[in-house]
N, C-alpha and C positions, 0 to 999 in steps of 0.2 A: 242780483245787481239791482234790477228795475224795482223790486219791491221796496228798496230803501230811498226812493226818490220822492217821497212826499214833499211837495213845495219846491222841488228842485228840478233842474235839467241837467243833461250831460252832453258833452260833445262827441262827436265821432272819433276824434283823436283820444279822448279819455277812454271810451270803450276798447279801442285798440290797444292802448297801453294796459288797460286792465287785463286784456287777452294775452298780453306779452310782447306786442310788436307795435309800437307807436306809429310806424310807417304804414300800417294797413288801414288808416282812416278812410281812405276811398273804398277799400274793399267792404268795410263795415257799412258804409252808406249804400252800396250796391245791395248787400245782404238785407239790410232793413227795407230796402225798395221792394224787395221780394216777399217781404212780411205778409202772410195771409190772415194773421189774428191780431189786429191791432189792439184788442182788450187784453189778451194774454201777454203780448210783448208791446208795450206802449211806446212805439217809435215816435209818437208825437212829442215825446219828452227830449228828443235829440235834436240839437242844433248845431251850427257850425261853430267854428273856434273864435268867431267874433259875436257869437249870440244871436245870428240871424236864423230865422225859420227856413225850413226846407221849402224851395220853390216847387219841388216835385213831390211833395208829400203825398204818398200812395193812397191815402184814405180821404182825398178831397182837397188837396192843395193847401196853401198858406192860410186861408181863411178858416178852415176846419182846424188845422193845427193851432192856430190862435185862439179859437173859441174853447178848445179842450184845455189848453193851458190856462186861460183865464178863469174857466170853471173850476180850476183847482186852487185859484188864487195867485197864480204866477202872472205878474204885470208884463204885458207886451206893448212895447211903443214903437211904432215904425217898423212892425215886424221884426223886432229885436227884443231879446231878454237880456236884462242886466246881469251878466255873468258874475259880476262882484257880489251880487246879492243871491242869486239863484243857482249858481254852479255847484253841483254835487262834488264834495271832497271825499275822496276815498283814502283812507288811512290804512295801509297794509300793516 
């Protein structure tokens, strides 16, 4: 899943839906917070359902998440990503 996210972000709910249960978005967030390998599992690409960055981003907070997204070419304005432009679309 994460490999196909070039210049895209994904929401917690989208990951939960991808896994089969859209109601597990909070669980997805908790699991990503436990991520110990931010390079293998790029949780910096995950935002909330309104496009806002994670306040408790485990690898250094909002500023680090923002820098990593911008380094990939994803525009962040006011700690928010435009989901109309950058949301990953999964087509089963």
